[in-house]
BADOSE-151748 format. One line per field, with one value per residue (C-alpha): residue number from 1; residue in one letter; x, y, z. Coordinates in steps of 0.001 Angstrom, whole numbers, padded with zeros to 6 digits. Each point is the difference from the previous one (the first is absolute). Layout:
i <- c(NUM:...)
aa <- c(a:...)
c1 <- c(X:...)
c2 <- c(Y:...)
c3 <- c(Z:...)
***
This chain:
i <- c(1:2:3:4:5:6:7:8:9:10:11:12:13:14:15:16:17:18:19:20:21:22:23:24:25:26:27:28:29:30:31:32:33:34:35:36:37:38:39:40:41:42:43:44:45:46:47:48:49:50:51:52:53:54:55:56:57:58:59:60:61:62:63:64:65:66:67:68:69:70:71:72:73:74:75:76:77:78:79:80:81:82:83:84:85:86:87:88:89:90:91:92:93:94:95:96:97:98:99:100:101:102:103:104:105:106:107:108:109:110:111:112:113:114:115:116:117:118:119:120:121:122:123:124:125:126:127:128:129:130:131:132:133:134:135:136:137:138:139:140:141:142:143:144:145:146:147:148:149:150:151:152:153:154:155:156:157:158:159:160:161:162:163:164:165:166:167:168:169:170:171:172:173:174:175:176:177:178:179:180:181:182:183:184:185:186:187:188:189:190:191:192:193:194:195:196:197:198:199:200:201:202:203:204:205:206:207:208:209:210:211:212:213:214:215:216:217:218:219:220:221:222:223:224:225:226:227:228:229:230:231:232:233:234:235:236:237:238:239:240:241:242:243:244:245:246:247:248:249:250:251:252:253:254:255:256:257:258:259:260:261:262:263:264:265:266:267:268:269:270:271:272:273:274:275:276:277:278:279:280:281:282:283:284:285:286:287:288:289:290:291:292:293:294:295:296:297:298:299:300:301:302:303:304:305:306:307:308:309:310:311:312:313:314:315:316:317:318:319:320:321:322:323:324:325:326:327:328:329:330)
aa <- c(m:s:f:n:a:v:l:v:t:k:d:d:a:g:k:t:h:a:a:v:t:q:i:t:e:d:q:l:p:a:g:d:v:t:v:a:v:e:y:s:t:v:n:y:k:d:g:l:c:i:g:p:g:g:g:l:v:r:n:y:p:h:v:p:g:i:d:f:a:g:t:v:e:a:s:d:d:p:r:y:t:p:g:d:k:v:v:l:t:g:w:r:v:g:e:a:h:w:g:g:y:a:q:k:a:r:v:k:a:d:w:l:v:p:l:p:e:g:l:s:t:r:q:a:m:a:v:g:t:a:g:f:t:a:i:l:a:v:m:a:l:e:d:h:g:l:k:p:g:n:g:p:v:l:v:t:g:a:a:g:g:v:g:s:v:a:v:a:l:l:a:a:l:g:h:e:v:a:a:v:t:g:r:p:e:t:e:s:y:l:r:g:l:g:a:s:q:i:v:p:r:a:d:i:a:e:t:v:k:r:p:l:e:s:e:t:w:a:g:c:v:d:a:v:g:g:a:m:l:a:r:v:l:g:q:m:q:y:g:a:s:v:a:a:v:g:l:a:g:g:a:g:l:p:a:t:v:v:p:f:l:l:r:g:v:n:l:l:g:i:d:s:v:m:q:p:y:d:n:r:i:r:a:w:d:r:i:a:r:d:l:p:l:d:k:l:d:a:m:i:r:p:a:t:l:a:d:l:p:r:l:g:a:d:i:l:q:g:q:v:q:g:r:v:v:v:d:v:n:a)
c1 <- c(113818:-000972:-003142:-001364:-001910:-000470:002231:-000591:003089:000288:003478:001793:-002077:-002730:-001289:-001023:000210:-001632:001348:000011:002555:001683:-001305:-000062:-002282:001665:-000508:-004017:-001358:-001644:-002777:-002432:-000564:002806:-001618:001622:-001937:-001264:-001841:-000209:-001736:000243:-002002:-000200:001887:002356:000956:000551:002272:002284:-000167:002530:-000998:-000700:-003834:-001078:003616:001348:003409:002159:001116:-003654:-001714:-003259:-003244:-003082:-001486:001094:-001108:002131:000800:000937:003258:000219:-001939:000438:-004160:-002355:-002201:002436:001927:002753:-001905:-003147:-001216:-000508:-000562:000916:-001425:000479:001262:002496:001832:002759:-000362:001202:000940:001991:-002568:-000494:001640:002638:000225:-000162:-001736:-000732:-002667:-002244:-002628:-003087:000777:-000574:-002949:-000645:-000543:-003398:-000966:-000606:002525:003693:002752:000339:-003789:000172:002300:-001678:-002416:002870:-000771:-001573:-003013:-000148:-001130:-002286:-002146:000297:-001740:-002467:-001037:-000256:-002436:-001578:-000130:-002138:-002602:001276:-001626:000038:-002826:000383:001018:004190:002831:002439:004131:002285:003712:-001572:003282:002175:-000004:-002110:-002401:000730:-000882:-003345:-001070:000607:-002001:-002808:-000734:-000038:-002405:-002353:000173:000166:003609:000650:004108:001700:003208:002416:001422:-002578:002097:-001051:-003387:-000024:001879:-002373:-003092:002017:-000393:-003653:-000189:-003438:000557:003633:-000142:003023:001452:-000203:-004155:000538:003637:-000650:-002322:-003736:-001185:-003383:000615:-002645:-000381:-002312:-000302:002018:002772:-001876:003416:003605:003320:002611:003721:000875:-001368:000533:-002642:-001200:-001352:-001314:-001646:-001805:-001429:-002521:-000735:-001154:-003029:-002242:001799:002516:003768:003521:002650:003505:002853:002600:001544:001349:-001667:000825:-000207:-002098:-003932:-001554:-003597:-003055:-002234:-002960:-000230:000413:-002607:-002657:-000045:002330:002546:002953:003650:002060:003323:001951:003020:001948:003259:-001398:-003130:-000581:000506:-003280:-001109:003124:-001424:-003183:001283:002362:-002980:-002367:003232:000319:-003701:-001435:003134:-000852:004208:-000008:-000635:003101:002004:-000723:000888:004018:002606:002779:003549:003426:002462:002161:-003711:-000831:002129:-001947:-002957:000118:000601:-002779:-002568:000680:-001118:-003369:001888:-000750:-003402:-001924:002914:003093:001027:003892:001124:003268:002029:-000054)
c2 <- c(129332:-004006:-000910:-003627:-002589:-003732:-000869:-003464:-001257:-003513:-001627:-002314:-003299:001618:000592:003215:001981:002810:002104:004350:001426:003844:001226:003138:002258:-000850:-003479:000737:-000887:002642:001724:003175:000526:-000461:-001284:000147:-003741:000517:-003488:-003214:-003391:-003461:-001755:-003557:000894:002076:-003482:-001409:002435:-000094:-003844:-002685:-000162:003550:-000230:002572:002047:-000377:002017:000489:001980:000945:001924:-001748:001528:000331:002751:003310:003246:003024:003783:001262:000899:000698:000068:000292:-000325:003463:-002419:-000003:002322:-000542:-000113:-001779:-003222:-002888:-003738:-002916:-003601:-002242:000515:-002643:001641:-001717:-002502:001280:003377:000808:000632:000865:-001419:003117:003271:001387:-001229:001509:-000805:001180:002430:-001860:-003033:001967:001990:002880:-001424:000453:002226:-001202:-002540:000394:-001564:-003059:-000410:-000370:-002558:-002048:-000169:-000647:-002454:-002442:003003:001439:-003320:-000869:003373:-000816:-003100:001487:002696:-002880:-002081:003385:000507:-003285:000662:-001055:002397:000009:-002556:-002314:-002877:-000886:000850:-002267:000937:-002781:000136:002919:000198:001104:003561:-000291:-001223:001674:002822:-001230:-001302:003094:002043:-002178:000072:004031:000116:-002400:-002911:-003634:-001173:-003897:-000610:-002748:-000914:-002841:001077:-000142:002882:002266:000211:003140:002135:-000963:001055:002701:000866:-000019:-004125:-001020:-003634:-002478:-002513:-002307:-000798:-003463:000098:001059:-001109:-002224:-000347:-002302:-002135:001782:003299:002001:-000048:002604:003443:001354:002619:004021:000848:-001616:001825:-003007:000058:-003815:-001392:-003904:-001959:002488:002170:-003046:-001100:003734:000041:-002302:001560:003783:001217:000446:002717:000344:001044:-000925:001811:-002026:002157:-002914:-003537:-000961:-003245:-000336:000829:-002733:000295:-003643:001469:-000441:002761:-001067:002743:002313:-001618:-001035:003286:002391:000043:002628:-000495:003448:000320:003004:001403:002566:000249:001701:001833:003208:003143:001711:-004212:000711:003241:-000885:-003155:001802:003046:-003066:-001448:003531:000374:-003504:-002027:000384:001855:-002088:-003160:000762:001013:-003101:-002154:001928:-002181:002169:-000851:001122:-000662:-002463:-001729:-000913:-002539:-002242:001427:-000947:-003581:000215:001707:-003114:-002259:001784:000643:004006:001631:002786:003070:000475:003395:000538:003905:-000178:002462:-001569)
c3 <- c(106259:000181:001709:001480:-002448:000051:-003141:-001235:-001803:-001999:000401:-002679:001275:-001030:003856:001350:003138:001532:002138:001256:-001903:-000696:-003734:-001341:-002239:-002882:-000347:000602:-003737:-002108:000697:000329:003707:002813:003435:003448:001644:003112:000095:-002142:001063:-000857:-002158:-001467:-003044:001984:001506:-003189:-001650:003749:000327:-001140:-003438:-000645:-001145:-002419:-000373:-003278:000192:003357:001788:001212:002628:000485:001340:-001553:001997:001679:001097:000854:-001668:-003135:-000025:-003887:-002584:-003838:-000759:001195:001638:003279:001635:002836:003117:-001117:001738:-002306:-000301:-002110:-000763:-002703:-003699:000417:002553:002121:-003053:-002898:001342:003261:002874:003436:002353:-000121:001683:-003807:-003128:-003483:-001992:-003020:000905:-001034:002604:002322:002320:002052:003808:000492:002350:003430:-000051:001163:-001916:002455:-000060:-003363:000082:002418:-002812:-003008:-003355:003154:000609:-003391:-001064:002417:-000570:-004020:000990:003031:-003480:-002321:002179:000728:-003924:-000178:002124:003396:003038:003191:001441:-003151:002070:001799:-002156:000294:-000072:-000896:001566:002620:002210:-003193:-000851:-002774:001903:003272:-001686:-001726:003420:001113:-002882:-000433:003765:-000268:-003083:001982:-000671:001612:-000576:-000019:000499:-000710:001023:000587:003395:002715:002143:-002071:000950:002459:-002439:-002481:001849:000989:-003260:-000443:-000834:001101:-001068:-000065:-002463:000564:-002948:-000093:-000195:-003772:-001020:-002428:-002712:000076:-002439:-000190:-001818:001897:003871:001806:-001240:002582:-000439:-001383:-001494:000596:000179:-000824:000507:-000237:-003273:-000721:001237:002756:-002458:-001959:002836:000851:-003346:000739:002941:-001406:000122:-002782:-002090:002366:-001269:001505:-000748:-000712:001448:000463:-000465:003689:-000673:-003094:-003733:-001303:000450:000147:-000303:-002274:-001929:001892:002554:-003054:-002072:002858:002480:-002563:002763:-001089:-000256:000310:-000815:002073:-001352:002062:-001979:-003494:001390:-001598:002028:000095:001871:002292:001183:000703:001853:002251:000252:001671:002076:001575:000150:001175:001259:004451:000775:003291:-001734:-002092:002561:001859:-003563:000113:001234:-000172:-001929:-001354:-003149:002265:000886:-003894:-001157:002988:-000608:-003621:001375:002500:-002387:-002191:002067:001193:003252:-000253:001677:-001160:-001689:000617:-000609:-000285:000548:-001736:002297:002708)
***
């Protein structure tokens, strides 16, 4: 029996094409668990995999979608039985392995986690890799001493997927949140998520000659990298930490070691792809407990499989606000 999927193909000239196509279950890759997918989402990596160059994809044809949530349909692993609700993020699914932009997916059982109690599959995909990364960043900052009352916490790229969830989480946990955005029209959106201060991107987008500036931020979730991260490092309070989660502003880091040596600043790298199972469960439990679901619902932008080629291009251009939730069955 056939079902819908976004299939990316490559022609003889090396150009890739993404379109909604009918595929069959026997075309799915090997795996322990077959999932009837209900929702997926759109991340920067998805844009790369859908886009004209194929991005991170090595073999064609390919089904992108690095996240999905749905119901177990069949399982060869005793941890999951038909009817179980599950979530998948990471493990290079949607890149090296067929992903969630289809009505069915087959994956290794080790890559799944049970849907946390209190979250629907739709809400889980409003979280997705972006929200999962955001809570990992907040947990890392907490593990390095961040507490409410320490001072304002900066979130760069605040109107994007990771930033939106980070703003809502930090505000709900009692932190004063400063949100960086280059889009003035997102101010009311960010204040609605809990930001108490809006920082124009131009104010901190470039490095300065001084390696240290006034001690301003008690913590930072940085989704931008590049020159902005270098600038922020020199503005951190003594002993404070920056959780680095992205590189929208470039992979280079034009910084000095002075903030590390004179202020004891910590730069924490956050990886969401290969996180071990126990920490995944810890993170999803925190999301279910600490993320205000009304704020999460306010981030959602609904979409269907047919919208994905366009949305893949939009996210690469920084034109996606909040969290896109893809109903694969609509």
